[in-house]
Every structure is written in C-alpha cells, then in structure tokens.
PQR file with spaces between the fields and no chain letter, atoms N, CA, C, O and H, PARSE charges and radii, in Angstrom:
ATOM       1  N    MET     1       0.834   -1.184    0.000 -0.4000 1.5000
ATOM       2  CA   MET     1       0.000    0.000    0.000 -0.0000 2.0000
ATOM       3  C    MET     1       0.880    1.248    0.000  0.5500 1.7000
ATOM       4  O    MET     1       1.841    1.339    0.764 -0.5500 1.4000
ATOM       5  N    LYS     2       0.547    2.203   -0.856 -0.4000 1.5000
ATOM       6  CA   LYS     2       1.307    3.446   -0.928 -0.0000 2.0000
ATOM       7  C    LYS     2       0.848    4.393    0.160  0.5500 1.7000
ATOM       8  O    LYS     2      -0.330    4.434    0.515 -0.5500 1.4000
ATOM       9  H    LYS     2      -0.234    2.130   -1.477  0.4000 1.0000
ATOM      10  N    ASN     3       1.818    5.169    0.695 -0.4000 1.5000
ATOM      11  CA   ASN     3       1.408    6.201    1.636 -0.0000 2.0000
ATOM      12  C    ASN     3       1.007    7.444    0.855  0.5500 1.7000
ATOM      13  O    ASN     3       1.268    7.534   -0.345 -0.5500 1.4000
ATOM      14  H    ASN     3       2.775    5.135    0.406  0.4000 1.0000
ATOM      15  N    ASN     4       0.379    8.396    1.520 -0.4000 1.5000
ATOM      16  CA   ASN     4      -0.150    9.574    0.846 -0.0000 2.0000
ATOM      17  C    ASN     4       0.917   10.387    0.142  0.5500 1.7000
ATOM      18  O    ASN     4       0.639   10.975   -0.903 -0.5500 1.4000
ATOM      19  H    ASN     4       0.167    8.323    2.495  0.4000 1.0000
ATOM      20  N    SER     5       2.140   10.443    0.681 -0.4000 1.5000
ATOM      21  CA   SER     5       3.182   11.238    0.056 -0.0000 2.0000
ATOM      22  C    SER     5       3.570   10.693   -1.317  0.5500 1.7000
ATOM      23  O    SER     5       4.099   11.439   -2.140 -0.5500 1.4000
ATOM      24  H    SER     5       2.366    9.965    1.530  0.4000 1.0000
ATOM      25  N    GLU     6       3.320    9.417   -1.581 -0.4000 1.5000
ATOM      26  CA   GLU     6       3.616    8.844   -2.883 -0.0000 2.0000
ATOM      27  C    GLU     6       2.532    9.179   -3.897  0.5500 1.7000
ATOM      28  O    GLU     6       2.727    8.984   -5.097 -0.5500 1.4000
ATOM      29  H    GLU     6       2.890    8.811   -0.913  0.4000 1.0000
ATOM      30  N    LEU     7       1.397    9.677   -3.432 -0.4000 1.5000
ATOM      31  CA   LEU     7       0.301   10.027   -4.313 -0.0000 2.0000
ATOM      32  C    LEU     7       0.270   11.515   -4.610  0.5500 1.7000
ATOM      33  O    LEU     7      -0.611   11.986   -5.329 -0.5500 1.4000
ATOM      34  H    LEU     7       1.239    9.835   -2.457  0.4000 1.0000
ATOM      35  N    LEU     8       1.221   12.259   -4.067 -0.4000 1.5000
ATOM      36  CA   LEU     8       1.270   13.707   -4.226 -0.0000 2.0000
ATOM      37  C    LEU     8       2.569   14.106   -4.920  0.5500 1.7000
ATOM      38  O    LEU     8       3.524   13.330   -4.972 -0.5500 1.4000
ATOM      39  H    LEU     8       1.937   11.877   -3.483  0.4000 1.0000
ATOM      40  N    VAL     9       2.588   15.331   -5.452 -0.4000 1.5000
ATOM      41  CA   VAL     9       3.794   15.857   -6.079 -0.0000 2.0000
ATOM      42  C    VAL     9       4.154   17.183   -5.429  0.5500 1.7000
ATOM      43  O    VAL     9       3.277   17.934   -5.002 -0.5500 1.4000
ATOM      44  H    VAL     9       1.812   15.960   -5.410  0.4000 1.0000
ATOM      45  N    THR    10       5.435   17.463   -5.358 -0.4000 1.5000
ATOM      46  CA   THR    10       5.917   18.692   -4.737 -0.0000 2.0000
ATOM      47  C    THR    10       5.761   19.856   -5.706  0.5500 1.7000
ATOM      48  O    THR    10       6.274   19.820   -6.825 -0.5500 1.4000
ATOM      49  H    THR    10       6.148   16.853   -5.705  0.4000 1.0000
ATOM      50  N    VAL    11       5.049   20.887   -5.265 -0.4000 1.5000
ATOM      51  CA   VAL    11       4.840   22.079   -6.079 -0.0000 2.0000
ATOM      52  C    VAL    11       5.739   23.224   -5.631  0.5500 1.7000
ATOM      53  O    VAL    11       6.002   24.151   -6.397 -0.5500 1.4000
ATOM      54  H    VAL    11       4.633   20.916   -4.357  0.4000 1.0000
ATOM      55  N    LEU    12       6.210   23.157   -4.382 -0.4000 1.5000
ATOM      56  CA   LEU    12       7.063   24.216   -3.858 -0.0000 2.0000
ATOM      57  C    LEU    12       7.947   23.661   -2.750  0.5500 1.7000
ATOM      58  O    LEU    12       7.496   22.883   -1.909 -0.5500 1.4000
ATOM      59  H    LEU    12       5.995   22.404   -3.759  0.4000 1.0000
ATOM      60  N    THR    13       9.194   24.066   -2.761 -0.4000 1.5000
ATOM      61  CA   THR    13      10.123   23.787   -1.667 -0.0000 2.0000
ATOM      62  C    THR    13      10.679   25.134   -1.218  0.5500 1.7000
ATOM      63  O    THR    13      11.114   25.939   -2.041 -0.5500 1.4000
ATOM      64  H    THR    13       9.560   24.698   -3.444  0.4000 1.0000
ATOM      65  N    ALA    14      10.661   25.371    0.090 -0.4000 1.5000
ATOM      66  CA   ALA    14      11.161   26.637    0.631 -0.0000 2.0000
ATOM      67  C    ALA    14      11.889   26.364    1.933  0.5500 1.7000
ATOM      68  O    ALA    14      11.566   25.421    2.654 -0.5500 1.4000
ATOM      69  H    ALA    14      10.307   24.717    0.759  0.4000 1.0000
ATOM      70  N    SER    15      12.870   27.195    2.225 -0.4000 1.5000
ATOM      71  CA   SER    15      13.629   27.014    3.458 -0.0000 2.0000
ATOM      72  C    SER    15      12.938   27.673    4.654  0.5500 1.7000
ATOM      73  O    SER    15      13.268   27.381    5.803 -0.5500 1.4000
ATOM      74  H    SER    15      13.133   27.962    1.639  0.4000 1.0000
ATOM      75  N    LEU    16      11.986   28.558    4.383 -0.4000 1.5000
ATOM      76  CA   LEU    16      11.262   29.225    5.463 -0.0000 2.0000
ATOM      77  C    LEU    16       9.810   28.745    5.485  0.5500 1.7000
ATOM      78  O    LEU    16       9.106   28.804    4.477 -0.5500 1.4000
ATOM      79  H    LEU    16      11.718   28.795    3.450  0.4000 1.0000
ATOM      80  N    ILE    17       9.382   28.274    6.641 -0.4000 1.5000
ATOM      81  CA   ILE    17       8.054   27.669    6.748 -0.0000 2.0000
ATOM      82  C    ILE    17       6.937   28.656    6.458  0.5500 1.7000
ATOM      83  O    ILE    17       5.886   28.262    5.952 -0.5500 1.4000
ATOM      84  H    ILE    17       9.953   28.225    7.460  0.4000 1.0000
ATOM      85  N    HIS    18       7.141   29.930    6.768 -0.4000 1.5000
ATOM      86  CA   HIS    18       6.064   30.894    6.508 -0.0000 2.0000
ATOM      87  C    HIS    18       5.783   31.034    5.017  0.5500 1.7000
ATOM      88  O    HIS    18       4.647   31.314    4.635 -0.5500 1.4000
ATOM      89  H    HIS    18       7.995   30.250    7.180  0.4000 1.0000
ATOM      90  N    GLU    19       6.787   30.847    4.167 -0.4000 1.5000
ATOM      91  CA   GLU    19       6.564   30.890    2.718 -0.0000 2.0000
ATOM      92  C    GLU    19       5.645   29.753    2.284  0.5500 1.7000
ATOM      93  O    GLU    19       4.798   29.923    1.407 -0.5500 1.4000
ATOM      94  H    GLU    19       7.710   30.620    4.478  0.4000 1.0000
ATOM      95  N    ILE    20       5.823   28.602    2.905 -0.4000 1.5000
ATOM      96  CA   ILE    20       4.972   27.445    2.591 -0.0000 2.0000
ATOM      97  C    ILE    20       3.540   27.717    3.034  0.5500 1.7000
ATOM      98  O    ILE    20       2.596   27.401    2.310 -0.5500 1.4000
ATOM      99  H    ILE    20       6.511   28.464    3.618  0.4000 1.0000
ATOM     100  N    HIS    21       3.373   28.297    4.217 -0.4000 1.5000
ATOM     101  CA   HIS    21       2.029   28.581    4.713 -0.0000 2.0000
ATOM     102  C    HIS    21       1.319   29.620    3.846  0.5500 1.7000
ATOM     103  O    HIS    21       0.115   29.505    3.617 -0.5500 1.4000
ATOM     104  H    HIS    21       4.140   28.553    4.805  0.4000 1.0000
ATOM     105  N    ILE    22       2.033   30.616    3.367 -0.4000 1.5000
ATOM     106  CA   ILE    22       1.442   31.625    2.487 -0.0000 2.0000
ATOM     107  C    ILE    22       0.994   30.976    1.173  0.5500 1.7000
ATOM     108  O    ILE    22      -0.108   31.239    0.693 -0.5500 1.4000
ATOM     109  H    ILE    22       3.011   30.709    3.554  0.4000 1.0000
ATOM     110  N    ALA    23       1.845   30.135    0.599 -0.4000 1.5000
ATOM     111  CA   ALA    23       1.501   29.449   -0.640 -0.0000 2.0000
ATOM     112  C    ALA    23       0.315   28.513   -0.438  0.5500 1.7000
ATOM     113  O    ALA    23      -0.559   28.424   -1.300 -0.5500 1.4000
ATOM     114  H    ALA    23       2.741   29.922    0.990  0.4000 1.0000
ATOM     115  N    LYS    24       0.281   27.822    0.683 -0.4000 1.5000
ATOM     116  CA   LYS    24      -0.838   26.922    0.994 -0.0000 2.0000
ATOM     117  C    LYS    24      -2.146   27.699    1.068  0.5500 1.7000
ATOM     118  O    LYS    24      -3.165   27.258    0.536 -0.5500 1.4000
ATOM     119  H    LYS    24       0.991   27.894    1.383  0.4000 1.0000
ATOM     120  N    ALA    25      -2.119   28.852    1.727 -0.4000 1.5000
ATOM     121  CA   ALA    25      -3.324   29.682    1.839 -0.0000 2.0000
ATOM     122  C    ALA    25      -3.765   30.197    0.472  0.5500 1.7000
ATOM     123  O    ALA    25      -4.958   30.226    0.170 -0.5500 1.4000
ATOM     124  H    ALA    25      -1.292   29.210    2.160  0.4000 1.0000
ATOM     125  N    LEU    26      -2.812   30.598   -0.342 -0.4000 1.5000
ATOM     126  CA   LEU    26      -3.127   31.078   -1.680 -0.0000 2.0000
ATOM     127  C    LEU    26      -3.774   29.979   -2.525  0.5500 1.7000
ATOM     128  O    LEU    26      -4.789   30.212   -3.182 -0.5500 1.4000
ATOM     129  H    LEU    26      -1.843   30.575   -0.096  0.4000 1.0000
ATOM     130  N    LEU    27      -3.191   28.798   -2.507 -0.4000 1.5000
ATOM     131  CA   LEU    27      -3.763   27.685   -3.268 -0.0000 2.0000
ATOM     132  C    LEU    27      -5.141   27.322   -2.743  0.5500 1.7000
ATOM     133  O    LEU    27      -6.048   27.031   -3.522 -0.5500 1.4000
ATOM     134  H    LEU    27      -2.367   28.608   -1.973  0.4000 1.0000
ATOM     135  N    SER    28      -5.299   27.336   -1.445 -0.4000 1.5000
ATOM     136  CA   SER    28      -6.595   27.028   -0.847 -0.0000 2.0000
ATOM     137  C    SER    28      -7.662   28.023   -1.309  0.5500 1.7000
ATOM     138  O    SER    28      -8.804   27.642   -1.566 -0.5500 1.4000
ATOM     139  H    SER    28      -4.562   27.573   -0.812  0.4000 1.0000
ATOM     140  N    SER    29      -7.285   29.292   -1.413 -0.4000 1.5000
ATOM     141  CA   SER    29      -8.240   30.316   -1.854 -0.0000 2.0000
ATOM     142  C    SER    29      -8.654   30.118   -3.305  0.5500 1.7000
ATOM     143  O    SER    29      -9.674   30.644   -3.750 -0.5500 1.4000
ATOM     144  H    SER    29      -6.357   29.602   -1.204  0.4000 1.0000
ATOM     145  N    ARG    30      -7.852   29.354   -4.036 -0.4000 1.5000
ATOM     146  CA   ARG    30      -8.166   29.047   -5.438 -0.0000 2.0000
ATOM     147  C    ARG    30      -8.759   27.645   -5.592  0.5500 1.7000
ATOM     148  O    ARG    30      -8.919   27.152   -6.709 -0.5500 1.4000
ATOM     149  H    ARG    30      -7.023   28.926   -3.675  0.4000 1.0000
ATOM     150  N    GLY    31      -9.085   27.006   -4.461 -0.4000 1.5000
ATOM     151  CA   GLY    31      -9.733   25.698   -4.493 -0.0000 2.0000
ATOM     152  C    GLY    31      -8.810   24.509   -4.645  0.5500 1.7000
ATOM     153  O    GLY    31      -9.255   23.421   -5.012 -0.5500 1.4000
ATOM     154  H    GLY    31      -8.955   27.406   -3.554  0.4000 1.0000
ATOM     155  N    ILE    32      -7.528   24.697   -4.369 -0.4000 1.5000
ATOM     156  CA   ILE    32      -6.561   23.600   -4.496 -0.0000 2.0000
ATOM     157  C    ILE    32      -6.109   23.167   -3.106  0.5500 1.7000
ATOM     158  O    ILE    32      -5.592   23.972   -2.332 -0.5500 1.4000
ATOM     159  H    ILE    32      -7.166   25.581   -4.072  0.4000 1.0000
ATOM     160  N    ASN    33      -6.309   21.899   -2.800 -0.4000 1.5000
ATOM     161  CA   ASN    33      -5.834   21.346   -1.533 -0.0000 2.0000
ATOM     162  C    ASN    33      -4.337   21.088   -1.640  0.5500 1.7000
ATOM     163  O    ASN    33      -3.849   20.579   -2.649 -0.5500 1.4000
ATOM     164  H    ASN    33      -6.729   21.245   -3.429  0.4000 1.0000
ATOM     165  N    SER    34      -3.623   21.445   -0.587 -0.4000 1.5000
ATOM     166  CA   SER    34      -2.188   21.194   -0.556 -0.0000 2.0000
ATOM     167  C    SER    34      -1.807   20.723    0.842  0.5500 1.7000
ATOM     168  O    SER    34      -2.546   20.919    1.807 -0.5500 1.4000
ATOM     169  H    SER    34      -4.019   21.858    0.233  0.4000 1.0000
ATOM     170  N    TYR    35      -0.647   20.102    0.927 -0.4000 1.5000
ATOM     171  CA   TYR    35      -0.227   19.467    2.163 -0.0000 2.0000
ATOM     172  C    TYR    35       1.236   19.796    2.436  0.5500 1.7000
ATOM     173  O    TYR    35       2.075   19.741    1.537 -0.5500 1.4000
ATOM     174  H    TYR    35      -0.047   19.942    0.143  0.4000 1.0000
ATOM     175  N    ILE    36       1.528   20.136    3.675 -0.4000 1.5000
ATOM     176  CA   ILE    36       2.881   20.498    4.070 -0.0000 2.0000
ATOM     177  C    ILE    36       3.595   19.264    4.607  0.5500 1.7000
ATOM     178  O    ILE    36       3.082   18.559    5.476 -0.5500 1.4000
ATOM     179  H    ILE    36       0.846   20.182    4.406  0.4000 1.0000
ATOM     180  N    PHE    37       4.802   19.014    4.068 -0.4000 1.5000
ATOM     181  CA   PHE    37       5.624   17.918    4.547 -0.0000 2.0000
ATOM     182  C    PHE    37       6.900   18.477    5.146  0.5500 1.7000
ATOM     183  O    PHE    37       7.389   19.526    4.727 -0.5500 1.4000
ATOM     184  H    PHE    37       5.219   19.586    3.362  0.4000 1.0000
ATOM     185  N    ASP    38       7.421   17.786    6.105 -0.4000 1.5000
ATOM     186  CA   ASP    38       8.665   18.142    6.794 -0.0000 2.0000
ATOM     187  C    ASP    38       8.509   19.349    7.711  0.5500 1.7000
ATOM     188  O    ASP    38       9.510   19.932    8.128 -0.5500 1.4000
ATOM     189  H    ASP    38       7.023   16.934    6.445  0.4000 1.0000
ATOM     190  N    GLU    39       7.272   19.737    8.035 -0.4000 1.5000
ATOM     191  CA   GLU    39       7.055   20.917    8.876 -0.0000 2.0000
ATOM     192  C    GLU    39       7.625   20.748   10.273  0.5500 1.7000
ATOM     193  O    GLU    39       8.159   21.702   10.839 -0.5500 1.4000
ATOM     194  H    GLU    39       6.460   19.263    7.696  0.4000 1.0000
ATOM     195  N    ASN    40       7.524   19.576   10.830 -0.4000 1.5000
ATOM     196  CA   ASN    40       7.964   19.360   12.200 -0.0000 2.0000
ATOM     197  C    ASN    40       9.362   18.778   12.324  0.5500 1.7000
ATOM     198  O    ASN    40       9.824   18.504   13.432 -0.5500 1.4000
ATOM     199  H    ASN    40       7.090   18.801   10.371  0.4000 1.0000
ATOM     200  N    ILE    41      10.026   18.589   11.224 -0.4000 1.5000
ATOM     201  CA   ILE    41      11.344   17.957   11.277 -0.0000 2.0000
ATOM     202  C    ILE    41      12.374   18.837   11.976  0.5500 1.7000
ATOM     203  O    ILE    41      13.281   18.317   12.626 -0.5500 1.4000
ATOM     204  H    ILE    41       9.651   18.811   10.324  0.4000 1.0000
ATOM     205  N    ALA    42      12.255   20.149   11.857 -0.4000 1.5000
ATOM     206  CA   ALA    42      13.225   21.046   12.504 -0.0000 2.0000
ATOM     207  C    ALA    42      13.184   20.905   14.011  0.5500 1.7000
ATOM     208  O    ALA    42      14.218   21.012   14.670 -0.5500 1.4000
ATOM     209  H    ALA    42      11.518   20.571   11.330  0.4000 1.0000
ATOM     210  N    THR    43      12.010   20.668   14.566 -0.4000 1.5000
ATOM     211  CA   THR    43      11.921   20.504   16.010 -0.0000 2.0000
ATOM     212  C    THR    43      12.435   19.134   16.437  0.5500 1.7000
ATOM     213  O    THR    43      12.799   18.940   17.597 -0.5500 1.4000
ATOM     214  H    THR    43      11.170   20.582   14.030  0.4000 1.0000
ATOM     215  N    SER    44      12.467   18.190   15.511 -0.4000 1.5000
ATOM     216  CA   SER    44      12.931   16.843   15.839 -0.0000 2.0000
ATOM     217  C    SER    44      14.445   16.714   15.779  0.5500 1.7000
ATOM     218  O    SER    44      15.051   16.095   16.653 -0.5500 1.4000
ATOM     219  H    SER    44      12.172   18.348   14.569  0.4000 1.0000
ATOM     220  N    ILE    45      15.060   17.296   14.747 -0.4000 1.5000
ATOM     221  CA   ILE    45      16.491   17.085   14.575 -0.0000 2.0000
ATOM     222  C    ILE    45      17.280   18.386   14.456  0.5500 1.7000
ATOM     223  O    ILE    45      18.504   18.347   14.331 -0.5500 1.4000
ATOM     224  H    ILE    45      14.567   17.798   14.037  0.4000 1.0000
ATOM     225  N    GLY    46      16.627   19.507   14.490 -0.4000 1.5000
ATOM     226  CA   GLY    46      17.325   20.792   14.394 -0.0000 2.0000
ATOM     227  C    GLY    46      17.316   21.359   12.991  0.5500 1.7000
ATOM     228  O    GLY    46      17.308   20.608   12.015 -0.5500 1.4000
ATOM     229  H    GLY    46      15.632   19.539   14.591  0.4000 1.0000
ATOM     230  N    THR    47      17.318   22.666   12.880 -0.4000 1.5000
ATOM     231  CA   THR    47      17.189   23.326   11.582 -0.0000 2.0000
ATOM     232  C    THR    47      18.395   23.128   10.677  0.5500 1.7000
ATOM     233  O    THR    47      18.277   23.316    9.466 -0.5500 1.4000
ATOM     234  H    THR    47      17.325   23.276   13.673  0.4000 1.0000
ATOM     235  N    ALA    48      19.530   22.761   11.208 -0.4000 1.5000
ATOM     236  CA   ALA    48      20.725   22.589   10.381 -0.0000 2.0000
ATOM     237  C    ALA    48      20.550   21.483    9.350  0.5500 1.7000
ATOM     238  O    ALA    48      21.243   21.480    8.332 -0.5500 1.4000
ATOM     239  H    ALA    48      19.626   22.608   12.191  0.4000 1.0000
ATOM     240  N    PHE    49      19.648   20.553    9.588 -0.4000 1.5000
ATOM     241  CA   PHE    49      19.481   19.426    8.688 -0.0000 2.0000
ATOM     242  C    PHE    49      18.299   19.581    7.728  0.5500 1.7000
ATOM     243  O    PHE    49      18.080   18.721    6.875 -0.5500 1.4000
ATOM     244  H    PHE    49      19.085   20.555   10.414  0.4000 1.0000
ATOM     245  N    VAL    50      17.544   20.661    7.859 -0.4000 1.5000
ATOM     246  CA   VAL    50      16.373   20.850    7.008 -0.0000 2.0000
ATOM     247  C    VAL    50      16.809   21.436    5.680  0.5500 1.7000
ATOM     248  O    VAL    50      17.350   22.540    5.627 -0.5500 1.4000
ATOM     249  H    VAL    50      17.722   21.359    8.552  0.4000 1.0000
ATOM     250  N    GLU    51      16.572   20.699    4.617 -0.4000 1.5000
ATOM     251  CA   GLU    51      16.919   21.181    3.283 -0.0000 2.0000
ATOM     252  C    GLU    51      15.792   22.002    2.685  0.5500 1.7000
ATOM     253  O    GLU    51      15.985   22.661    1.663 -0.5500 1.4000
ATOM     254  H    GLU    51      16.132   19.802    4.660  0.4000 1.0000
ATOM     255  N    GLY    52      14.658   21.975    3.281 -0.4000 1.5000
ATOM     256  CA   GLY    52      13.521   22.731    2.780 -0.0000 2.0000
ATOM     257  C    GLY    52      12.227   22.045    3.128  0.5500 1.7000
ATOM     258  O    GLY    52      12.136   20.819    3.181 -0.5500 1.4000
ATOM     259  H    GLY    52      14.500   21.439    4.110  0.4000 1.0000
ATOM     260  N    TYR    53      11.235   22.863    3.362 -0.4000 1.5000
ATOM     261  CA   TYR    53       9.896   22.354    3.605 -0.0000 2.0000
ATOM     262  C    TYR    53       9.228   22.155    2.254  0.5500 1.7000
ATOM     263  O    TYR    53       9.511   22.885    1.305 -0.5500 1.4000
ATOM     264  H    TYR    53      11.309   23.859    3.319  0.4000 1.0000
ATOM     265  N    LYS    54       8.344   21.172    2.163 -0.4000 1.5000
ATOM     266  CA   LYS    54       7.706   20.843    0.894 -0.0000 2.0000
ATOM     267  C    LYS    54       6.205   21.073    0.972  0.5500 1.7000
ATOM     268  O    LYS    54       5.551   20.714    1.951 -0.5500 1.4000
ATOM     269  H    LYS    54       8.114   20.578    2.934  0.4000 1.0000
ATOM     270  N    LEU    55       5.672   21.683   -0.088 -0.4000 1.5000
ATOM     271  CA   LEU    55       4.230   21.826   -0.249 -0.0000 2.0000
ATOM     272  C    LEU    55       3.845   20.923   -1.411  0.5500 1.7000
ATOM     273  O    LEU    55       4.352   21.071   -2.523 -0.5500 1.4000
ATOM     274  H    LEU    55       6.203   21.976   -0.883  0.4000 1.0000
ATOM     275  N    GLU    56       2.951   19.993   -1.141 -0.4000 1.5000
ATOM     276  CA   GLU    56       2.590   19.005   -2.151 -0.0000 2.0000
ATOM     277  C    GLU    56       1.113   19.084   -2.489  0.5500 1.7000
ATOM     278  O    GLU    56       0.280   19.453   -1.662 -0.5500 1.4000
ATOM     279  H    GLU    56       2.539   19.873   -0.238  0.4000 1.0000
ATOM     280  N    VAL    57       0.814   18.721   -3.741 -0.4000 1.5000
ATOM     281  CA   VAL    57      -0.556   18.740   -4.250 -0.0000 2.0000
ATOM     282  C    VAL    57      -0.834   17.445   -4.997  0.5500 1.7000
ATOM     283  O    VAL    57       0.074   16.673   -5.307 -0.5500 1.4000
ATOM     284  H    VAL    57       1.491   18.421   -4.412  0.4000 1.0000
ATOM     285  N    ASP    58      -2.095   17.232   -5.273 -0.4000 1.5000
ATOM     286  CA   ASP    58      -2.497   16.109   -6.103 -0.0000 2.0000
ATOM     287  C    ASP    58      -1.919   16.317   -7.502  0.5500 1.7000
ATOM     288  O    ASP    58      -1.891   17.447   -7.989 -0.5500 1.4000
ATOM     289  H    ASP    58      -2.833   17.859   -5.021  0.4000 1.0000
ATOM     290  N    PRO    59      -1.461   15.261   -8.152 -0.5600 1.5000
ATOM     291  CA   PRO    59      -0.894   15.423   -9.496  0.2800 2.0000
ATOM     292  C    PRO    59      -1.830   16.132  -10.483  0.5500 1.7000
ATOM     293  O    PRO    59      -1.359   16.855  -11.361 -0.5500 1.4000
ATOM     294  N    SER    60      -3.135   15.938  -10.353 -0.4000 1.5000
ATOM     295  CA   SER    60      -4.073   16.589  -11.274 -0.0000 2.0000
ATOM     296  C    SER    60      -4.153   18.102  -11.054  0.5500 1.7000
ATOM     297  O    SER    60      -4.616   18.826  -11.935 -0.5500 1.4000
ATOM     298  H    SER    60      -3.518   15.351   -9.640  0.4000 1.0000
ATOM     299  N    ASP    61      -3.712   18.584   -9.902 -0.4000 1.5000
ATOM     300  CA   ASP    61      -3.707   20.018   -9.603 -0.0000 2.0000
ATOM     301  C    ASP    61      -2.345   20.668   -9.818  0.5500 1.7000
ATOM     302  O    ASP    61      -2.213   21.884   -9.674 -0.5500 1.4000
ATOM     303  H    ASP    61      -3.336   17.996   -9.186  0.4000 1.0000
ATOM     304  N    PHE    62      -1.336   19.880  -10.159 -0.4000 1.5000
ATOM     305  CA   PHE    62       0.029   20.392  -10.207 -0.0000 2.0000
ATOM     306  C    PHE    62       0.187   21.570  -11.167  0.5500 1.7000
ATOM     307  O    PHE    62       0.711   22.612  -10.773 -0.5500 1.4000
ATOM     308  H    PHE    62      -1.444   18.893  -10.276  0.4000 1.0000
ATOM     309  N    LYS    63      -0.250   21.428  -12.407 -0.4000 1.5000
ATOM     310  CA   LYS    63      -0.042   22.493  -13.393 -0.0000 2.0000
ATOM     311  C    LYS    63      -0.724   23.790  -12.978  0.5500 1.7000
ATOM     312  O    LYS    63      -0.138   24.867  -13.090 -0.5500 1.4000
ATOM     313  H    LYS    63      -0.676   20.582  -12.727  0.4000 1.0000
ATOM     314  N    LYS    64      -1.949   23.689  -12.504 -0.4000 1.5000
ATOM     315  CA   LYS    64      -2.682   24.880  -12.072 -0.0000 2.0000
ATOM     316  C    LYS    64      -2.000   25.524  -10.860  0.5500 1.7000
ATOM     317  O    LYS    64      -1.839   26.743  -10.809 -0.5500 1.4000
ATOM     318  H    LYS    64      -2.424   22.814  -12.413  0.4000 1.0000
ATOM     319  N    ALA    65      -1.604   24.707   -9.894 -0.4000 1.5000
ATOM     320  CA   ALA    65      -0.949   25.220   -8.694 -0.0000 2.0000
ATOM     321  C    ALA    65       0.384   25.872   -9.038  0.5500 1.7000
ATOM     322  O    ALA    65       0.697   26.947   -8.527 -0.5500 1.4000
ATOM     323  H    ALA    65      -1.735   23.716   -9.935  0.4000 1.0000
ATOM     324  N    LYS    66       1.163   25.239   -9.889 -0.4000 1.5000
ATOM     325  CA   LYS    66       2.463   25.780  -10.293 -0.0000 2.0000
ATOM     326  C    LYS    66       2.285   27.114  -11.009  0.5500 1.7000
ATOM     327  O    LYS    66       3.058   28.047  -10.789 -0.5500 1.4000
ATOM     328  H    LYS    66       0.909   24.366  -10.305  0.4000 1.0000
ATOM     329  N    LYS    67       1.272   27.204  -11.862 -0.4000 1.5000
ATOM     330  CA   LYS    67       1.009   28.444  -12.593 -0.0000 2.0000
ATOM     331  C    LYS    67       0.646   29.569  -11.627  0.5500 1.7000
ATOM     332  O    LYS    67       1.136   30.689  -11.773 -0.5500 1.4000
ATOM     333  H    LYS    67       0.644   26.446  -12.041  0.4000 1.0000
ATOM     334  N    ILE    68      -0.197   29.286  -10.657 -0.4000 1.5000
ATOM     335  CA   ILE    68      -0.594   30.287   -9.653 -0.0000 2.0000
ATOM     336  C    ILE    68       0.623   30.775   -8.879  0.5500 1.7000
ATOM     337  O    ILE    68       0.820   31.980   -8.725 -0.5500 1.4000
ATOM     338  H    ILE    68      -0.595   28.376  -10.539  0.4000 1.0000
ATOM     339  N    LEU    69       1.427   29.860   -8.400 -0.4000 1.5000
ATOM     340  CA   LEU    69       2.601   30.231   -7.609 -0.0000 2.0000
ATOM     341  C    LEU    69       3.641   30.963   -8.461  0.5500 1.7000
ATOM     342  O    LEU    69       4.282   31.899   -7.981 -0.5500 1.4000
ATOM     343  H    LEU    69       1.267   28.881   -8.524  0.4000 1.0000
ATOM     344  N    ASP    70       3.812   30.553   -9.703 -0.4000 1.5000
ATOM     345  CA   ASP    70       4.758   31.229  -10.591 -0.0000 2.0000
ATOM     346  C    ASP    70       4.307   32.649  -10.900  0.5500 1.7000
ATOM     347  O    ASP    70       5.133   33.560  -10.963 -0.5500 1.4000
ATOM     348  H    ASP    70       3.291   29.793  -10.093  0.4000 1.0000
ATOM     349  N    GLU    71       2.994   32.850  -11.096 -0.4000 1.5000
ATOM     350  CA   GLU    71       2.467   34.188  -11.372 -0.0000 2.0000
ATOM     351  C    GLU    71       2.694   35.118  -10.178  0.5500 1.7000
ATOM     352  O    GLU    71       3.075   36.274  -10.359 -0.5500 1.4000
ATOM     353  H    GLU    71       2.323   32.110  -11.045  0.4000 1.0000
ATOM     354  N    ILE    72       2.466   34.628   -8.980 -0.4000 1.5000
ATOM     355  CA   ILE    72       2.682   35.427   -7.787 -0.0000 2.0000
ATOM     356  C    ILE    72       4.164   35.760   -7.621  0.5500 1.7000
ATOM     357  O    ILE    72       4.530   36.891   -7.297 -0.5500 1.4000
ATOM     358  H    ILE    72       2.157   33.688   -8.834  0.4000 1.0000
ATOM     359  N    ASN    73       5.005   34.756   -7.848 -0.4000 1.5000
ATOM     360  CA   ASN    73       6.442   34.952   -7.717 -0.0000 2.0000
ATOM     361  C    ASN    73       6.966   35.962   -8.728  0.5500 1.7000
ATOM     362  O    ASN    73       7.795   36.804   -8.382 -0.5500 1.4000
ATOM     363  H    ASN    73       4.708   33.838   -8.110  0.4000 1.0000
ATOM     364  N    SER    74       6.500   35.893   -9.972 -0.4000 1.5000
ATOM     365  CA   SER    74       6.992   36.808  -10.999 -0.0000 2.0000
ATOM     366  C    SER    74       6.479   38.230  -10.775  0.5500 1.7000
ATOM     367  O    SER    74       7.157   39.188  -11.149 -0.5500 1.4000
ATOM     368  H    SER    74       5.827   35.209  -10.254  0.4000 1.0000
ATOM     369  N    SER    75       5.312   38.388  -10.181 -0.4000 1.5000
ATOM     370  CA   SER    75       4.791   39.733   -9.905 -0.0000 2.0000
ATOM     371  C    SER    75       5.501   40.397   -8.729  0.5500 1.7000
ATOM     372  O    SER    75       5.439   41.616   -8.569 -0.5500 1.4000
ATOM     373  H    SER    75       4.761   37.611   -9.877  0.4000 1.0000
ATOM     374  N    ASN    76       6.175   39.591   -7.904 -0.4000 1.5000
ATOM     375  CA   ASN    76       6.927   40.137   -6.764 -0.0000 2.0000
ATOM     376  C    ASN    76       8.356   40.517   -7.135  0.5500 1.7000
ATOM     377  O    ASN    76       9.068   41.112   -6.326 -0.5500 1.4000
ATOM     378  H    ASN    76       6.225   38.601   -8.034  0.4000 1.0000
ATOM     379  N    ASN    77       8.775   40.180   -8.340 -0.4000 1.5000
ATOM     380  CA   ASN    77      10.158   40.503   -8.762 -0.0000 2.0000
ATOM     381  C    ASN    77      10.207   41.798   -9.520  0.5500 1.7000
ATOM     382  O    ASN    77      11.280   42.222   -9.948 -0.5500 1.4000
ATOM     383  H    ASN    77       8.197   39.696   -8.996  0.4000 1.0000
C-alpha cells in the first residue's frame, strides 16, 4: 500500500516555513488542496538538517498550482 506522500507531487520547496504557509493559503483560496511535509522535522532534529519544507498537491492540480505560484512569484520581482 502506498502512503499519501507517494500520491502527491511537490509544487514548492522553501527554506522558510512561513513561505509554505502563504503558498498553501493562496492555493486554498483558489480551491486547491495542498499538504505540508517536513514541517515538524526542525523541532525533531534541528534546523541545520532541514533542506527545505515541501508543499505538495495532487498530481491533477500540479499544473494549475504551479502556474498560480509562478504568477505570484513573478509579480513580486
């Protein structure tokens, strides 16, 4: 049996957890469910080992979610 993380794809990786939460809220406002992985790992082993927090979505939502996040990112530059 596959676990849920094998059924999802990573749409965003960030080193700061607040960036993941902002992206999650944005996707949610557009009707896309997303899930945060590795959120609690820093408290378990320390931040020195965290390569980035992951925001994952269903594969069928990936293109739409990526487009939304890319549009927001490009408008901030």
